[in-house]
Backbone and ligand atoms as CSV (ligand in chain L), in Angstrom:
chain,resi,resn,atom,element,x,y,z
A,1,MET,N,N,0.839,-1.198,0.000
A,1,MET,CA,C,0.000,0.000,0.000
A,1,MET,C,C,0.872,1.244,0.000
A,2,ASP,N,N,0.399,2.283,-0.691
A,2,ASP,CA,C,1.238,3.461,-0.885
A,2,ASP,C,C,1.049,4.533,0.183
A,3,LYS,N,N,-0.198,4.858,0.460
A,3,LYS,CA,C,-0.483,5.953,1.400
A,3,LYS,C,C,-1.967,5.931,1.726
A,4,ILE,N,N,-2.362,6.727,2.711
A,4,ILE,CA,C,-3.792,6.925,2.934
A,4,ILE,C,C,-4.289,7.809,1.799
A,5,GLU,N,N,-5.247,7.319,1.041
A,5,GLU,CA,C,-5.759,8.078,-0.100
A,5,GLU,C,C,-6.781,9.103,0.369
A,6,HIS,N,N,-7.702,8.648,1.221
A,6,HIS,CA,C,-8.654,9.577,1.831
A,6,HIS,C,C,-9.294,8.949,3.058
A,7,ILE,N,N,-9.997,9.780,3.813
A,7,ILE,CA,C,-10.789,9.300,4.937
A,7,ILE,C,C,-12.244,9.612,4.613
A,8,GLY,N,N,-13.105,8.614,4.757
A,8,GLY,CA,C,-14.524,8.768,4.436
A,8,GLY,C,C,-15.335,9.048,5.694
A,9,ILE,N,N,-16.181,10.063,5.620
A,9,ILE,CA,C,-17.011,10.461,6.756
A,9,ILE,C,C,-18.480,10.392,6.351
A,10,ALA,N,N,-19.257,9.624,7.101
A,10,ALA,CA,C,-20.690,9.497,6.815
A,10,ALA,C,C,-21.431,10.695,7.398
A,11,VAL,N,N,-22.257,11.328,6.567
A,11,VAL,CA,C,-23.016,12.500,7.016
A,11,VAL,C,C,-24.499,12.321,6.661
A,12,LYS,N,N,-25.346,12.989,7.430
A,12,LYS,CA,C,-26.793,12.881,7.172
A,12,LYS,C,C,-27.207,13.782,6.023
A,13,ASP,N,N,-26.593,14.963,5.967
A,13,ASP,CA,C,-27.010,15.974,5.006
A,13,ASP,C,C,-25.758,16.536,4.335
A,14,LEU,N,N,-25.519,16.122,3.102
A,14,LEU,CA,C,-24.269,16.474,2.420
A,14,LEU,C,C,-24.124,17.985,2.237
A,15,GLU,N,N,-25.237,18.641,1.913
A,15,GLU,CA,C,-25.181,20.079,1.670
A,15,GLU,C,C,-24.761,20.828,2.935
A,16,ALA,N,N,-25.369,20.437,4.049
A,16,ALA,CA,C,-25.033,21.065,5.330
A,16,ALA,C,C,-23.594,20.734,5.723
A,17,ALA,N,N,-23.197,19.502,5.504
A,17,ALA,CA,C,-21.834,19.082,5.861
A,17,ALA,C,C,-20.806,19.794,4.976
A,18,ASN,N,N,-21.143,19.995,3.696
A,18,ASN,CA,C,-20.242,20.731,2.799
A,18,ASN,C,C,-19.974,22.140,3.331
A,19,GLU,N,N,-21.021,22.759,3.880
A,19,GLU,CA,C,-20.850,24.107,4.441
A,19,GLU,C,C,-19.915,24.081,5.635
A,20,VAL,N,N,-20.103,23.082,6.502
A,20,VAL,CA,C,-19.254,22.966,7.694
A,20,VAL,C,C,-17.793,22.763,7.288
A,21,TYR,N,N,-17.571,21.848,6.333
A,21,TYR,CA,C,-16.192,21.519,5.960
A,21,TYR,C,C,-15.550,22.603,5.091
A,22,THR,N,N,-16.392,23.352,4.374
A,22,THR,CA,C,-15.865,24.490,3.618
A,22,THR,C,C,-15.346,25.553,4.588
A,23,LYS,N,N,-16.070,25.738,5.688
A,23,LYS,CA,C,-15.601,26.667,6.727
A,23,LYS,C,C,-14.340,26.138,7.378
A,24,LEU,N,N,-14.337,24.846,7.672
A,24,LEU,CA,C,-13.199,24.226,8.360
A,24,LEU,C,C,-11.913,24.379,7.561
A,25,PHE,N,N,-12.008,24.079,6.261
A,25,PHE,CA,C,-10.797,24.076,5.434
A,25,PHE,C,C,-10.545,25.415,4.737
A,26,GLY,N,N,-11.553,26.288,4.727
A,26,GLY,CA,C,-11.405,27.554,4.029
A,26,GLY,C,C,-11.482,27.427,2.527
A,27,LYS,N,N,-12.003,26.301,2.048
A,27,LYS,CA,C,-12.232,26.150,0.610
A,27,LYS,C,C,-13.314,25.099,0.329
A,28,ALA,N,N,-13.927,25.252,-0.825
A,28,ALA,CA,C,-15.042,24.385,-1.200
A,28,ALA,C,C,-14.521,23.015,-1.656
A,29,PRO,N,N,-15.422,22.014,-1.702
A,29,PRO,CA,C,-15.001,20.706,-2.221
A,29,PRO,C,C,-14.547,20.829,-3.679
A,30,TYR,N,N,-13.556,20.026,-4.064
A,30,TYR,CA,C,-13.094,20.096,-5.454
A,30,TYR,C,C,-13.945,19.228,-6.356
A,31,LYS,N,N,-14.785,18.411,-5.739
A,31,LYS,CA,C,-15.622,17.537,-6.551
A,31,LYS,C,C,-16.821,17.060,-5.749
A,32,THR,N,N,-17.975,16.983,-6.386
A,32,THR,CA,C,-19.100,16.263,-5.792
A,32,THR,C,C,-19.558,15.267,-6.841
A,33,GLU,N,N,-19.937,14.113,-6.380
A,33,GLU,CA,C,-20.226,13.025,-7.309
A,33,GLU,C,C,-21.198,12.036,-6.681
A,34,ALA,N,N,-22.219,11.641,-7.433
A,34,ALA,CA,C,-23.132,10.598,-6.969
A,34,ALA,C,C,-22.625,9.258,-7.500
A,35,VAL,N,N,-22.613,8.252,-6.637
A,35,VAL,CA,C,-22.302,6.894,-7.095
A,35,VAL,C,C,-23.586,6.088,-6.958
A,36,GLU,N,N,-24.285,6.025,-8.096
A,36,GLU,CA,C,-25.612,5.419,-8.154
A,36,GLU,C,C,-25.613,3.999,-7.596
A,37,SER,N,N,-24.620,3.214,-8.022
A,37,SER,CA,C,-24.575,1.794,-7.645
A,37,SER,C,C,-24.441,1.598,-6.134
A,38,GLU,N,N,-23.852,2.584,-5.451
A,38,GLU,CA,C,-23.643,2.451,-4.005
A,38,GLU,C,C,-24.723,3.188,-3.207
A,39,GLY,N,N,-25.580,3.918,-3.916
A,39,GLY,CA,C,-26.618,4.681,-3.222
A,39,GLY,C,C,-26.054,5.811,-2.374
A,40,VAL,N,N,-25.009,6.484,-2.885
A,40,VAL,CA,C,-24.409,7.601,-2.140
A,40,VAL,C,C,-24.150,8.818,-3.013
A,41,SER,N,N,-24.178,9.969,-2.349
A,41,SER,CA,C,-23.635,11.190,-2.924
A,41,SER,C,C,-22.385,11.520,-2.139
A,42,THR,N,N,-21.350,11.959,-2.853
A,42,THR,CA,C,-20.081,12.217,-2.173
A,42,THR,C,C,-19.579,13.610,-2.506
A,43,SER,N,N,-18.734,14.138,-1.634
A,43,SER,CA,C,-17.962,15.320,-1.992
A,43,SER,C,C,-16.554,15.134,-1.446
A,44,PHE,N,N,-15.593,15.741,-2.149
A,44,PHE,CA,C,-14.186,15.568,-1.788
A,44,PHE,C,C,-13.519,16.907,-1.535
A,45,PHE,N,N,-12.776,16.954,-0.434
A,45,PHE,CA,C,-11.983,18.130,-0.084
A,45,PHE,C,C,-10.511,17.744,-0.088
A,46,LYS,N,N,-9.672,18.668,-0.515
A,46,LYS,CA,C,-8.225,18.478,-0.408
A,46,LYS,C,C,-7.703,19.259,0.789
A,47,VAL,N,N,-6.897,18.595,1.577
A,47,VAL,CA,C,-6.231,19.248,2.703
A,47,VAL,C,C,-4.754,18.922,2.554
A,48,GLY,N,N,-4.001,19.834,1.965
A,48,GLY,CA,C,-2.619,19.496,1.644
A,48,GLY,C,C,-2.609,18.306,0.702
A,49,GLU,N,N,-1.883,17.262,1.086
A,49,GLU,CA,C,-1.831,16.067,0.234
A,49,GLU,C,C,-2.934,15.083,0.566
A,50,SER,N,N,-3.720,15.396,1.599
A,50,SER,CA,C,-4.740,14.452,2.054
A,50,SER,C,C,-6.106,14.843,1.509
A,51,LYS,N,N,-6.992,13.855,1.507
A,51,LYS,CA,C,-8.355,14.102,1.045
A,51,LYS,C,C,-9.356,13.605,2.071
A,52,ILE,N,N,-10.461,14.327,2.131
A,52,ILE,CA,C,-11.585,13.918,2.965
A,52,ILE,C,C,-12.781,13.727,2.041
A,53,GLU,N,N,-13.441,12.584,2.200
A,53,GLU,CA,C,-14.647,12.276,1.419
A,53,GLU,C,C,-15.843,12.323,2.352
A,54,LEU,N,N,-16.843,13.121,2.010
A,54,LEU,CA,C,-18.097,13.109,2.763
A,54,LEU,C,C,-19.088,12.260,1.988
A,55,LEU,N,N,-19.837,11.423,2.699
A,55,LEU,CA,C,-20.791,10.516,2.042
A,55,LEU,C,C,-22.169,10.645,2.652
A,56,GLU,N,N,-23.155,10.866,1.787
A,56,GLU,CA,C,-24.549,10.912,2.217
A,56,GLU,C,C,-25.310,9.810,1.488
A,57,ALA,N,N,-26.169,9.115,2.200
A,57,ALA,CA,C,-26.974,8.059,1.576
A,57,ALA,C,C,-28.030,8.667,0.663
A,58,THR,N,N,-28.227,8.044,-0.498
A,58,THR,CA,C,-29.323,8.470,-1.368
A,58,THR,C,C,-30.406,7.392,-1.441
A,59,LYS,N,N,-30.108,6.238,-0.840
A,59,LYS,CA,C,-31.113,5.162,-0.750
A,59,LYS,C,C,-31.168,4.665,0.689
A,60,GLU,N,N,-32.373,4.269,1.104
A,60,GLU,CA,C,-32.545,3.832,2.492
A,60,GLU,C,C,-31.767,2.568,2.817
A,61,ASP,N,N,-31.537,1.742,1.804
A,61,ASP,CA,C,-30.873,0.460,2.081
A,61,ASP,C,C,-29.377,0.504,1.737
A,62,SER,N,N,-28.842,1.703,1.534
A,62,SER,CA,C,-27.415,1.792,1.221
A,62,SER,C,C,-26.577,1.592,2.482
A,63,ALA,N,N,-25.328,1.241,2.276
A,63,ALA,CA,C,-24.416,0.984,3.396
A,63,ALA,C,C,-24.291,2.209,4.307
A,64,ILE,N,N,-24.294,3.399,3.708
A,64,ILE,CA,C,-24.149,4.624,4.514
A,64,ILE,C,C,-25.392,4.858,5.379
A,65,ALA,N,N,-26.572,4.600,4.813
A,65,ALA,CA,C,-27.800,4.755,5.593
A,65,ALA,C,C,-27.781,3.808,6.792
A,66,LYS,N,N,-27.374,2.575,6.554
A,66,LYS,CA,C,-27.321,1.582,7.639
A,66,LYS,C,C,-26.297,1.989,8.699
A,67,PHE,N,N,-25.155,2.483,8.234
A,67,PHE,CA,C,-24.103,2.902,9.160
A,67,PHE,C,C,-24.616,4.017,10.073
A,68,ILE,N,N,-25.286,5.009,9.482
A,68,ILE,CA,C,-25.762,6.150,10.270
A,68,ILE,C,C,-26.852,5.731,11.253
A,69,THR,N,N,-27.716,4.817,10.817
A,69,THR,CA,C,-28.749,4.316,11.728
A,69,THR,C,C,-28.102,3.629,12.930
A,70,LYS,N,N,-27.057,2.855,12.668
A,70,LYS,CA,C,-26.411,2.076,13.728
A,70,LYS,C,C,-25.481,2.915,14.594
A,71,LYS,N,N,-24.686,3.751,13.950
A,71,LYS,CA,C,-23.602,4.412,14.691
A,71,LYS,C,C,-23.678,5.928,14.692
A,72,GLY,N,N,-24.550,6.495,13.874
A,72,GLY,CA,C,-24.598,7.952,13.760
A,72,GLY,C,C,-23.540,8.450,12.791
A,73,GLU,N,N,-23.459,9.758,12.639
A,73,GLU,CA,C,-22.474,10.339,11.728
A,73,GLU,C,C,-21.063,10.103,12.266
A,74,GLY,N,N,-20.116,10.078,11.374
A,74,GLY,CA,C,-18.726,9.961,11.831
A,74,GLY,C,C,-17.849,9.271,10.815
A,75,ILE,N,N,-16.620,8.960,11.241
A,75,ILE,CA,C,-15.670,8.322,10.332
A,75,ILE,C,C,-16.207,6.963,9.906
A,76,HIS,N,N,-16.264,6.763,8.599
A,76,HIS,CA,C,-16.863,5.552,8.041
A,76,HIS,C,C,-15.814,4.585,7.518
A,77,HIS,N,N,-14.802,5.103,6.834
A,77,HIS,CA,C,-13.750,4.221,6.331
A,77,HIS,C,C,-12.442,4.972,6.121
A,78,ILE,N,N,-11.385,4.188,6.032
A,78,ILE,CA,C,-10.076,4.742,5.667
A,78,ILE,C,C,-9.673,4.074,4.359
A,79,ALA,N,N,-9.303,4.898,3.387
A,79,ALA,CA,C,-8.964,4.372,2.065
A,79,ALA,C,C,-7.458,4.444,1.849
A,80,TYR,N,N,-6.904,3.356,1.365
A,80,TYR,CA,C,-5.473,3.289,1.065
A,80,TYR,C,C,-5.284,3.157,-0.429
A,81,ALA,N,N,-4.337,3.895,-0.959
A,81,ALA,CA,C,-4.022,3.824,-2.383
A,81,ALA,C,C,-3.150,2.601,-2.645
A,82,VAL,N,N,-3.488,1.867,-3.681
A,82,VAL,CA,C,-2.667,0.734,-4.117
A,82,VAL,C,C,-2.420,0.864,-5.614
A,83,LYS,N,N,-1.339,0.250,-6.077
A,83,LYS,CA,C,-1.020,0.345,-7.508
A,83,LYS,C,C,-1.764,-0.700,-8.308
A,84,ASP,N,N,-1.902,-1.904,-7.716
A,84,ASP,CA,C,-2.518,-3.018,-8.436
A,84,ASP,C,C,-3.573,-3.640,-7.530
A,85,ILE,N,N,-4.815,-3.178,-7.686
A,85,ILE,CA,C,-5.864,-3.565,-6.742
A,85,ILE,C,C,-6.144,-5.063,-6.782
A,86,LYS,N,N,-6.092,-5.650,-7.970
A,86,LYS,CA,C,-6.369,-7.094,-8.063
A,86,LYS,C,C,-5.322,-7.907,-7.313
A,87,ALA,N,N,-4.072,-7.510,-7.462
A,87,ALA,CA,C,-2.990,-8.208,-6.758
A,87,ALA,C,C,-3.138,-8.033,-5.248
A,88,GLU,N,N,-3.513,-6.824,-4.818
A,88,GLU,CA,C,-3.687,-6.565,-3.383
A,88,GLU,C,C,-4.870,-7.359,-2.819
A,89,MET,N,N,-5.950,-7.440,-3.613
A,89,MET,CA,C,-7.117,-8.206,-3.150
A,89,MET,C,C,-6.736,-9.667,-2.942
A,90,LYS,N,N,-5.943,-10.166,-3.855
A,90,LYS,CA,C,-5.502,-11.554,-3.763
A,90,LYS,C,C,-4.611,-11.743,-2.526
A,91,ARG,N,N,-3.720,-10.770,-2.342
A,91,ARG,CA,C,-2.826,-10.833,-1.187
A,91,ARG,C,C,-3.629,-10.777,0.119
A,92,MET,N,N,-4.623,-9.872,0.176
A,92,MET,CA,C,-5.443,-9.721,1.381
A,92,MET,C,C,-6.196,-11.006,1.703
A,93,LYS,N,N,-6.783,-11.608,0.660
A,93,LYS,CA,C,-7.496,-12.878,0.864
A,93,LYS,C,C,-6.544,-13.930,1.415
A,94,GLY,N,N,-5.347,-13.964,0.835
A,94,GLY,CA,C,-4.336,-14.916,1.282
A,94,GLY,C,C,-3.933,-14.708,2.733
A,95,GLU,N,N,-4.018,-13.455,3.196
A,95,GLU,CA,C,-3.651,-13.133,4.584
A,95,GLU,C,C,-4.823,-13.338,5.540
A,96,GLY,N,N,-5.974,-13.735,4.982
A,96,GLY,CA,C,-7.120,-14.035,5.836
A,96,GLY,C,C,-8.073,-12.877,6.071
A,97,PHE,N,N,-7.892,-11.769,5.366
A,97,PHE,CA,C,-8.843,-10.662,5.499
A,97,PHE,C,C,-10.125,-10.989,4.742
A,98,ILE,N,N,-11.241,-10.443,5.225
A,98,ILE,CA,C,-12.507,-10.646,4.527
A,98,ILE,C,C,-12.649,-9.543,3.480
A,99,VAL,N,N,-12.470,-9.906,2.222
A,99,VAL,CA,C,-12.593,-8.956,1.115
A,99,VAL,C,C,-14.054,-8.966,0.670
A,100,LEU,N,N,-14.680,-7.797,0.682
A,100,LEU,CA,C,-16.131,-7.732,0.490
A,100,LEU,C,C,-16.588,-7.821,-0.971
A,101,ASN,N,N,-15.689,-7.615,-1.915
A,101,ASN,CA,C,-16.099,-7.790,-3.317
A,101,ASN,C,C,-15.194,-8.816,-3.978
A,102,ASP,N,N,-15.787,-9.531,-4.929
A,102,ASP,CA,C,-14.994,-10.501,-5.688
A,102,ASP,C,C,-14.148,-9.796,-6.734
A,103,GLU,N,N,-14.699,-8.711,-7.264
A,103,GLU,CA,C,-13.994,-7.940,-8.295
A,103,GLU,C,C,-13.946,-6.481,-7.837
A,104,PRO,N,N,-12.908,-5.739,-8.238
A,104,PRO,CA,C,-12.898,-4.305,-7.941
A,104,PRO,C,C,-14.098,-3.633,-8.595
A,105,LYS,N,N,-14.647,-2.618,-7.957
A,105,LYS,CA,C,-15.754,-1.904,-8.609
A,105,LYS,C,C,-15.415,-0.433,-8.762
A,106,LYS,N,N,-16.197,0.217,-9.610
A,106,LYS,CA,C,-15.957,1.626,-9.906
A,106,LYS,C,C,-16.469,2.450,-8.733
A,107,GLY,N,N,-15.566,3.179,-8.086
A,107,GLY,CA,C,-15.958,4.048,-6.977
A,107,GLY,C,C,-15.967,5.503,-7.401
A,108,ALA,N,N,-16.070,6.391,-6.421
A,108,ALA,CA,C,-16.058,7.821,-6.713
A,108,ALA,C,C,-14.636,8.271,-7.037
A,109,ASP,N,N,-14.518,9.447,-7.627
A,109,ASP,CA,C,-13.234,10.110,-7.846
A,109,ASP,C,C,-12.284,9.296,-8.732
A,110,ASN,N,N,-12.868,8.666,-9.754
A,110,ASN,CA,C,-12.057,7.959,-10.752
A,110,ASN,C,C,-11.183,6.843,-10.167
A,111,LYS,N,N,-11.818,5.996,-9.351
A,111,LYS,CA,C,-11.070,4.929,-8.693
A,111,LYS,C,C,-11.739,3.569,-8.888
A,112,LEU,N,N,-10.902,2.552,-8.922
A,112,LEU,CA,C,-11.375,1.194,-8.732
A,112,LEU,C,C,-11.227,0.900,-7.245
A,113,VAL,N,N,-12.261,0.354,-6.647
A,113,VAL,CA,C,-12.222,0.172,-5.191
A,113,VAL,C,C,-12.662,-1.224,-4.777
A,114,CYS,N,N,-12.247,-1.619,-3.580
A,114,CYS,CA,C,-12.828,-2.769,-2.906
A,114,CYS,C,C,-12.714,-2.527,-1.406
A,115,PHE,N,N,-13.500,-3.265,-0.637
A,115,PHE,CA,C,-13.555,-3.031,0.808
A,115,PHE,C,C,-13.180,-4.285,1.584
A,116,LEU,N,N,-12.567,-4.061,2.739
A,116,LEU,CA,C,-12.270,-5.148,3.668
A,116,LEU,C,C,-13.226,-5.029,4.853
A,117,HIS,N,N,-13.816,-6.137,5.237
A,117,HIS,CA,C,-14.795,-6.122,6.328
A,117,HIS,C,C,-14.131,-5.720,7.649
A,118,PRO,N,N,-14.793,-4.814,8.398
A,118,PRO,CA,C,-14.228,-4.360,9.682
A,118,PRO,C,C,-13.989,-5.505,10.675
A,119,LYS,N,N,-14.742,-6.593,10.501
A,119,LYS,CA,C,-14.550,-7.744,11.392
A,119,LYS,C,C,-13.121,-8.267,11.324
A,120,SER,N,N,-12.514,-8.117,10.146
A,120,SER,CA,C,-11.164,-8.661,9.977
A,120,SER,C,C,-10.078,-7.597,10.135
A,121,THR,N,N,-10.484,-6.344,10.415
A,121,THR,CA,C,-9.494,-5.256,10.509
A,121,THR,C,C,-9.708,-4.418,11.775
A,122,ASN,N,N,-9.966,-5.089,12.879
A,122,ASN,CA,C,-10.100,-4.423,14.175
A,122,ASN,C,C,-11.127,-3.289,14.191
A,123,GLY,N,N,-12.245,-3.534,13.499
A,123,GLY,CA,C,-13.358,-2.599,13.608
A,123,GLY,C,C,-13.343,-1.430,12.640
A,124,VAL,N,N,-12.375,-1.433,11.704
A,124,VAL,CA,C,-12.311,-0.313,10.749
A,124,VAL,C,C,-12.597,-0.815,9.335
A,125,LEU,N,N,-13.580,-0.206,8.688
A,125,LEU,CA,C,-13.833,-0.524,7.282
A,125,LEU,C,C,-12.686,0.061,6.450
A,126,ILE,N,N,-12.048,-0.796,5.674
A,126,ILE,CA,C,-10.909,-0.342,4.869
A,126,ILE,C,C,-11.253,-0.428,3.393
A,127,GLU,N,N,-10.943,0.639,2.687
A,127,GLU,CA,C,-11.131,0.684,1.242
A,127,GLU,C,C,-9.755,0.648,0.586
A,128,LEU,N,N,-9.609,-0.208,-0.402
A,128,LEU,CA,C,-8.406,-0.154,-1.239
A,128,LEU,C,C,-8.814,0.557,-2.499
A,129,CYS,N,N,-7.992,1.477,-2.995
A,129,CYS,CA,C,-8.368,2.110,-4.243
A,129,CYS,C,C,-7.171,2.319,-5.167
A,130,GLN,N,N,-7.475,2.122,-6.406
A,130,GLN,CA,C,-6.468,2.283,-7.456
A,130,GLN,C,C,-6.987,3.325,-8.433
A,131,GLU,N,N,-6.165,4.303,-8.722
A,131,GLU,CA,C,-6.521,5.338,-9.699
A,131,GLU,C,C,-6.769,4.676,-11.058
A,132,ILE,N,N,-7.861,5.061,-11.717
A,132,ILE,CA,C,-8.089,4.557,-13.068
A,132,ILE,C,C,-7.300,5.434,-14.036
A,133,SER,N,N,-6.356,4.828,-14.724
A,133,SER,CA,C,-5.540,5.625,-15.657
A,133,SER,C,C,-6.201,5.635,-17.023
A,134,GLU,N,N,-6.229,6.792,-17.638
A,134,GLU,CA,C,-6.866,6.892,-18.956
A,134,GLU,C,C,-5.957,7.567,-19.958
L,1,ZN,ZN,ZN,-13.909,6.263,0.067
């Protein structure tokens, strides 16, 4: 793994949260994007070399909606950048981690992503992401 790519924060109201984080960082998100397949709307802020992703559920049965019902707003996942997501997924499975997808899927911000179940990572949902090169 190369670095922490971003930290994902689950929010109830993306518009309201965007205002809070715009004040916090002194600048607006550089991108907002809906990921239909995941039932989320996202926005991304840059803080130096780091990124923060805010996620709001757009469907009642989405993972973010369930997370907020169970735990409330807060840190949802930590994403790590990898160069070869398929190789990393294979390595993770080999190490006994619970990899939540069989194949990488298209995530927000031009990434291929997959998730590791928090049960196998001391309670933290981990996202692996690889930049899609075009
Ligand atoms: Zn993420």
